C-alpha positions, 0 to 999 in steps of 0.5 A: 585821391578821393575818399568817401565813407565807403569808396576810395579812388586814386590815379598816377601818371608817368611820362618815362619812356622806360616801361619798367621804371614807369610802371614801378613809379605808378605802383609806388605812387598808388600804394603811397596814396592808398596804403594797405587798402585792398584794391578792387579795380585797377585800370591802366592805359598806355601809349604805343611806346609801351605796347611791346612790353604790355605783359611786363606792365600787367605782371608788375601791376598785378604783383604790386597792386594785387587788384581783384580785376586789372583791365587796360589797353593801348591808346592813341594818347593817354589822359590823366588828371587834367592832362592829355598826352597825345603823342609822347610816351605816357602810362597811367593807372587808375584804381578803385577800392569798392567794398561790397561791389561785385566785379566780374571780369569779361573777355571775348577772343577773336575766334568767338567774334568771327563767325557769330558773336557768342558770350561764353562765360559772361553773366547770365541775362538779367534785369538788374542794373549793372555797368559794363566797362569794355575795351576792344580792338577795332581791327578784330571786333564787330563792336556794333554786333556785340553792343546789339547783343548786349542791349538785348541780353542786359536791357538795364545794363550800361556799356561804356568804354572805348576801342584801343589805339596806337597800333596801325594794323591788326595785332598791334594794339594791346588789351590787358585783363588780369595776368593776360595780354591780348592783341584782339577781341574784347576785355572788360568788367561788369560792376554790380552792387551798392555804387552809382555809376553814371555815363555822360555821352557827349557827341559834340554836336548841336542840332540845326534846322528843322526836325523831320519824320523819315517818310521814305528810307531803305537800309542806310539811304534816306529818300524823303524827309517829311514828304520832300527829297532828303537831298533837298532838305539837306540843301535847304539846311546848308543854305540857311547857314552863315558863311563860316558855318557853311565852310564847317558844314562841308566836313562836319554835317551829321544826322541826329536820330531820335532814340526815344520817340515817346518824349514830348520834346527833344534836346541834346542827348536825345539824338544818336549822331551819325555821319552823312556818308554820301548823296545820290543826286539822281534819287535825291537820297542821302546815305547815313552811317546807320540803318534808318527806319521810316517813321523815325524823327531826325534832325541835321547836326553840326559838329565844330570845336565850339559845339563839342565844347559846349555839349560836354560842358552842358551835359556834365553841368546837367549831371552834376545838378541832377545828383546830390552825391559828389563825384569820387572818380571818373574815366574818360574815353575821348575820340582821337579826332578831338584833342588839340586837333579839334580844339586848337589847344591841349587838355580840353576834355580832361580840363572840362571834366575836372572843372565840372566834376572837381579835381577827382582821380581821372584817367582815360585814353584817346580811342578809335571809337567810344562806347556809351549810352544814348536814350537808354541804349548802348552805342559805338560812337565817333568824335565823342567824349564818353565819361563814366562817373563814380559816386555813392548811391543817392540817399533816399529822401526821408518822408515826414 
């Protein structure tokens, strides 16, 4: 548990396979930490072992914790504290006492997502800073369309979260919002008010080779980079790599797209990283998992375990250095393609978050897609660790 003069955070984990016993243990552990302090936000993540009894989890937590907003979903694995439980049964709850912070529960059903994304009942468009914490079902949610709409509607809003997992097919994932359980769509909460909520989006790559301006493109096809065939540029980068890197690059080469072209120089965190999904030998073109505009600046990126580890360390260290107020609690949405499969050892991302931010209450899950801002706009990512950090507002420096 962490306590500030204003806010309190706590978390608990159960590995029990019996859902009722696991949920009761969590509620008891949270109440033991917080006593009578009213809970504003409860966030719960559970492995597929518990998905069939999601409504029991929801009802018991609502009854015991009486949180103003309770949010949750099933995941490919569960993150709690410094532990990542990737395949075994696990259930975690993370709670926050946030006096004076306004919480607005949000939901989109599958029917509202199918024809055209609308947001009935969502907050009016506004210019105030706010944070949207969203959990969505990947089978039923056109998340990129939802985020594009949110970027327009809430230009100063940060959107963070992840796509639920654990289910192999449509209708098998579970989303919780207060006393309701959904098998599709989006659930979430908007936070506004006197709290600092920061997002660190670690896409786990490092730039390689030169930067180029896109000189010919159509849709997601890039034909020319700096006036030369895009495929030729890709081959040049590939040949510049050493033997071991070249083997990695066969399956881990990506393209970074600069988001804010007005910057004087670009570094980690300034690129939106997207998959290279194919090449057209005849046209000399490469296909990317994003629509590309002529005039954009791009650079090839390499993703491997070391790059992913270094990137998360670098971004969290930079965040810690840039802010006076200590982190009080955090949520972590890590791609199911990371974990032990990428790093060769368990507890990698959670361990780095705890190492960099301190032993604060942390919870999260392994997601089918991660949501986080890059260059001031909100995107859906893959292979990413999206970290949400809560602290008190920075104190204004007094001028003599």
